[in-house]
N, C-alpha and C positions, 0 to 999 in steps of 0.2 A: 508827714507829705501826703495824705488822704486829704487836707482841705485844698490840694489846687487843682483843677480842671486837670483831665485829661493829654492836654497837648502839653501843658506847662513838667504832669510826670514825666511823659514820655523826655521831654529835651533835658531832664535832670536825671533820668536813668541816662540817655546817651553820654553824658557830660561824665557821668561815675563812668561807665562803661571806655570812655577816653580815656579817662584819670589811671583806671584800673590797667593801661594799653590792652582792654581788649577792644577790637575794632568788630562792631557788629556790621552784618552785609543787608544791602538796602534793595529790594527788588522793586523795579517799576516796571508795573502791567499796562500796556494800551491795549482795548482792543481794535480792533479796524473800524471805519468810518461806513456809517449807512453805506450798503450798496445796491446796484441795480439788479431789477431781476427782469427789464425788458425785452431781452433776450433768450427766452427758452430753455433754445439747444444750446444755450454757451454752455461749457465745463465748467465747473464749480470754480476753480482755481483763476480763470477767465473773467469773471466779471468783475467790470470798473464799481466806481464807486455812481450812486445818484446826487439828485443837486444838493438836498441835506448834508452828505455826505462831504462833497464838495466845500460847504458852507462849513462843515463842524471843526474838520481836520487843522485847516489855518487858523480857526478860533481857539483851539484845544491850545495849538501851539504856541501863539500871543499869553495866553494866559499861563499856560505851564513856566514859559521863558521869564515869568515876574515872580518863581515858586524857586525855582530850580535852575543849577548851573547845566551846561549845556555837556551833554554825554554820548558817548556813541551808542548806537541803538540796533539791534538786531530784529529783524524783520521775519514775516513770513512772504514765502516767494510768491503767493497768490497777488494777483493783479488790484485788489482791492485793499491787503494791506501794504503793497509798495507805493499805490499812493494815498493811504492814510501817510506814508512818512513823508510823501511828497509834498502834501498841504501842512503837515506839522511844522516842518522845516520853514515853507512859505511865511507860517506865521512868527516862526521863532530862529529867526537867520542864522544865529550864532551856532547852531546846529550843522549848518554846512563845513566849516572847520574840522568836525567831529568824522571819524570813519563808522559809518554803518555797515552793516554785513546781512546779506540775505542768508537765511538757514533754511536747509528745506523742512530739517525738524520741528520748525515751529509752523507747518504746514500739518496740524494735527488739529484734534478736535478735543484731544484727550489731557487729561489732569497727569494722569501718571510719564506720560509721554515728555509734557512740558518738563515737570519735575525733574525726570532723571535727564535731560539735556540742562539744564541749572546748575543741577550738581554736577556736572564736569567741567562747571566753570572755573578758572586759576584762581587760587589763593590771593592771588593778588587783585585782583577785581573786587572793587566795595562795593558798584553798583552794577548793576544789571538793566538793562532797560528793555523789554521785548516790544512786540507787536505781532499779535498772534489773534485767536478765533475762540469761540465760544462751543460747545460748553464748557471747554476746558480750560479757559481764563478765570471763569465763575468756580467753579469746584477747585481749582489750585487757589485760588485768595480765601476759599471758605476753608480746604482744609489748614491751610498754614495759619490761619488765627485761631483754626481749634473751635471753630462750631460756624454753623449757617448762617453768616453776615451779611451775606449777598446773595440776593433771591436772581438776579440777572444782574450781568455787568453791561450794560448797555453800550450802544455800538461809540465808539471813537470815547467810552468811558476810561478812566486814570485811576488807579491805584496805587499806592505806594508804601509798601513794610516793609521795616526793619526788623532784621532777624535775629535772634538773639544764637550765631553760631560764628565761631570763627572761621569755617571755610567751607562753601559751600556743600561740601559733599555729606556733611553731617545733618544737613536741614530733616528734620520730620515734622510731624502735624504737631500743629502746636507751637510752633518757635514764631512764630511772625507776630508784630504788632500792629495794627493798624497805624499808621504815620500821617497820612493825606488820603483825600480821594476827591474827584472834580468829575463831574459829569456834564454834558455839553447844556442839558437841562437848566443847569446852574449860571452858565455864561450870561451875561448881559445881551 
């Protein structure tokens, strides 16, 4: 198996898990799109998206729609995160058929807080997709893959991890394998 490229190895690993009856969990993280700093007195959670953010969110939605099945998204209540979800849906119309949740606990900049929330997910959920904030998302991804893979998750950047656990509550550092990442600069 060592002769295979990493994505082929991960695919075989996933097939083995399914054949053995073990269902890995998949974590999808998206940092909110680029926000505006045009109004200095505005509270942090009220900041909207700037021109680049309004452009990137639909583009990312369109790109992800070609790779992923539509799923429910849990999103921070911050305006920039909410607008990111709206833009994602604009580019990925099939998301309109999913139920999305605004979650106060996702308005955090802490990887520990994010991990605590993720660990509370139901065993029946095999995919969790969150839109939240840095530095928490970058630190979370690095902790779950067990190494400093990511210096900074860029705005509107997406990462998918396969977690080698059967229950969300069992997640520990190093349990994640990078499945896929996509950043706005990679889009045409």
